[in-house]
N, C-alpha and C positions, 0 to 999 in steps of 0.2 A: 616536653619542652625544656624543663630544667636540665635533663640530660644532654640536650642539644647544645644548650649555653655552655655547660661544663665542658663538653667535648670540644666545642669551638674554641674556648679560652686555651684549653690544654694543647690543641693542635697548633695554636699560634705560639706557645711558648718556646718551642725550638727555634723558631725563626727569630724571636725577639733577643735570644740570648746567643745565637750563633754568629761569630765574628764574620765568617765568610758570607752569610746571607746579608748581614748589615752592609757590607762593602760591596757585594756584588749587584744584583739586579734590583733589589728592593730599596726604595727610599723609606726612611723613618722620619716621622715627624711627632710633635707633641702639641697639644692644644689645650688651652684654659679658657673657660668661658664664665661670664657673669651676666645675669639679666634679671627678667622678672617673670613670674608665672601668672596665668589667668585661668582660674579653675572654671570648668565647665560641668554640666551634668549633675552627678550626685554630690561632688564636692560643693559646687555652687549652691545646690539645693540645701545643703547642711549649713550654709552660712560662710564657708571659706571665701576669703578675697585675696586679691594679688599679693604676692610675696617675692622672696629672692630666690633666684635660680643660680647654682653653682655647678660646675662640671669640669672634668679633666679627662683627656683621651690620649691613648698612645695609637698612632696610625701607621699603617704599613702600605706603602705605594707598591702595588703589584705590577700595574701597567701605568701608562700615561695618564689615562682617565679613570682608573679604578682603585680605590683605596679600601682596605678593611681596617675598622677601628674597634677598639675595646676601651672601656672607661668606667668612670665613677660618676655618680650625680647626687645632688641633694637639692630638692625642689620644696621650698617651704611656702606656707600660706598664712595670711593674717586671719585672725578670728576675733570678732567682737564678743561681748557677753551673750549674744543670742546665738552664737555658733555652737553646734552640737558635736564637734570633732575633737574637743578638748583643747588644753592650752599648747600653743606652738606646733600644730600639724604640719607634717612633712612627708615627702615621698623620697626615700633613699634607695640607692642600689647600684647595680651594675648594668651596662649596656654594651651591646656588640652589633655590628652590622657592616653594610657596604656603603660607601660613598662614590657617586658618579659625577665627574666633572664633565659638563656639557660644552660643546665647541663654543668658544668665547674668546674675546681679546685678552692679551697676556696682562693687562693691568685690571682685570675684573673677571676672575675665574668663578664662572656660575656652577653651583653644584646642587644636587639632591641626594638624599640619603634615606635609608630604611633599615630597621633592625629590630632586635628584641631587647626588652628590659627585664630584669629580675629585680623588682622593687617591693618594698614594704611601705605601708602607710602607718605612721606612728605620731605620738604626741608626747608630751612630758610625762605621761602616766602609763601609756601602754603601746603596744605595737602589734600589728597583724603579722602573719607569716609572709614570707617573701613569695611573690606571685610573679608568673610570667605575663608580660604584655607586649606591646609594640611601640615603636616611635617612628615617626616620619619627619622630615625637616628639609630645609633648603637655606642657601646663603651665597655670599660672594666672598672669595678669598681675595683682598686687595693688597698688593705688595707695598710694603713701607720701608723696607730695607732688603738687601740680598738675603733670602731665606726666611724672612719674617714677614707675616701677613696679618693684616687687621681683618677680623671676619664678623661682620654683621650676620645674624641668623635668626631663624624662626623654626619652630617645631611644634609638634603635637605628641604627647605621651599619653598612653591609657593602659592600665592594668588593673586586675581585680584586687579588691581589698577584703575578701571574704563576705559571707552573708549576703551575697547578691549586690554588694556595693562595688561600684567601679569608680577608681581614681583616674579622671581624665582632666587634661589641662593643656594650655598652649604655654610655650615659652618664646620670649623675645630677648635677644641679647646681643652681646658683642664678644669676640674672644680674640686671642693672640695665637697664631699658629707659627711653629717654628719648625723648619726642615733641618734635620741633623745631618743629612748627606744628600 
């Protein structure tokens, strides 16, 4: 799976930097998000609680309703003294996938997405290796200005963190999405 992620990112690189591709059929957009994380499963069992979610993505619109994305994410969790995950636990890494726009009115573009993540679970003292997992999500792009959208969203992320431990959590947030062309 790691090779698939690397191949996907490198296959997208020529399109990202080709002036002809940028001005021709593909639309390019950027998105930044902030929100909260809600741990489930093993994370919750170890004492992790809600934390801050941050993400940034570059998106290529291949068709009117289909977009490929690649990005970075950092999802942190709160931990009390009873938490076994160490100080300031977080899941950080890369994500890539496809986003599909469902038929919807122009003032509320409803979408769903799915992809892979290459994340590692770490704290202030140690970190695991980067592991492949998946993400699923949905949201609404609501126009606030030409080419600028407010994006409430929710998602689910799950990846291995070694030794039979799985980092799974929900994200709820809001983002800003800007279409460059």
